[in-house]
Steps between C-alpha positions, in 0.01 A plus 500: 500500500234247406362397163123530539214422263150634564197340332201733542230577243408842643730728305506790747564270796766306309693817417466620859642173632785515249584853615487401868736207458731683258532783754646241739776431247358180352482396134130466422293381205121500474256288300122522467426128464644155550538461125708819478709390796579150371587633153692813604635437849800293597412292804857368526637841603212612722546532875141587590164483321220733612173353374144622476256208510213634287666505160355451153551141387738311726472634855764573761442171682592308185807718441616431855451124458706494181771735624543310826514162324760608243703742716472411870733782606289788368323721754126545446293786642127499432337844501126466458154616602410144598506505880291198607681242719450228237649725233808555716534128558479430127759770435750352742434146377568612142845626595467850645758607756307814594130579450405869514154645449424817307536778575847440638711799599835550327693455828323170568573372150865605493562366852339167408711470185822583686423251778427228245823579312703463819350157566553380145862617492592247768410211272635623166844419362727788411491595129768341285810715462643598162870575452582780255862499385565835336850409381386194304155647421323187624213419734510182706179352638389178668553285189696690237725789403390731219678767297379860518534810288665809645162670538356197679792499745436868576127445548545201732769680701267796542213270607731349762567843653147636481266496804284186481674425167262739321587737215296771333445480126695824446802355680493183290475710185808701598695180567408354164620792296478828680170575328234573759242528221547136402156349450347275762460234231874502430576473871257210533684317220825534696331384822351196325848401378640548849221289652587218261865513603411488870278200432781337300718543809252292696249749641143374470177697478520870419842633609427861398166655589339809349407749774191715448584866438868442577710265289635153573618291793732198512361246746832335583811620675798583278855486634746699287860376482 
């Protein structure tokens, strides 16, 4: 599973792209402008950016420049109507790994993303491992050990067992107190506290990611002892 962000100002196309990539099992977020992306996206946890070039305000070329400068390991796919040779050259020079022209078929897009992900994986370090000790109710990370509540131990243990470390909101609610009607706001409060504890253990960036129409995902391996 990849964490993918799509920046595309055409709402119908953006939602279509989100559906295509989500159907492949990826975690996907969409934004309609560079401003929305920089304020609402988390570049530190993104595997691949899919960028339109003709955006309101800051364009896709500028986004690629900034993303590549600050996060050299991110994959960048440009999906645009600009098909002139000079436009392609500019796209690659700005940091694109793959340059696709619209309309691009879903199989071409998904195959390109998967091929890029395979190449990038060779050069990326493995995520930092967290050690969850259920007997002492502690979590050990790269720099520190933190104390956990009983509910937090249960949630982290469940994340460790879940496919791709993802849990649905209803499952988290049942772990917190057996109340599947617990409000999303109350669950978010618990997740925020848990994020802070993971960061206190030495995990940088965003250790727990919200997954569209699903729940949450922990972005680091957890070993339970």
